[in-house]
N, C-alpha and C positions, 0 to 999 in steps of 0.2 A: 927651296923648291916647292914647298907645300902650297904656295899661293899661285902657282902657275897652272895654266890649263893643259891637261894631258889629252891629246887627240884620241887615244884609245878609250878614255873615260867620257869625253865630251862629244865625240863624233855623232852619236845617236841623238844627243840633246840638241845639237846644232841642226841636224837634219830634220828632226821633228818640229822644232820651234819655228824654223823658217820654211818648212815644207820643201826642202831641196835635197838633192843627192849630193853627198860629200865624198870626194875622193881624196885620199891622203897618199902621196907618193914619197917614198924614201928608199935608200939603198938597202936598208935592213928589212923592211916590211911595208907593203902597200895594202891599203884597206879601203873598202867602200862601205858607206853607211847610207841606209835608206830611211825615210821617215817611218816611224812606227805606228802612228795613230791617224793617218789620213789615207784617203783613197787615192790611187794613182789617177792622173788626168786621163780622160777617155782618148785623147789624141797624144800619142807618144812624142810628137814633136814639141809639146808644151813643157816637157820635163826641164827643170832648171838644175844644172849641175855646177857645183863649186869644186874646183880642183886646187888642192893645197900641196905644195912641194916642201919637203924638209931638207934644208941646205945648211952646210957648215956646222952640222951636229947640234945647233941650238936655235935656228931661225926657221920660220914658216913663211912662205911667199905664195901669193896667188899666181897660179899657172894659167896662162891664157893660150888656148889652142888656135 
């Protein structure tokens, strides 16, 4: 397991690297990660959000609203 990405450790890294808001959904705990080193866009409709769902206890899927 030490070579797999853990969302609690990597959520801020992904959000900061790609300048997106990352939302992780699961039955145990849902989390939201915001970019740490960038300014928010002046227009709130420009925010990019990536939503990831944790399913079957070991898979992550992209959730599309």
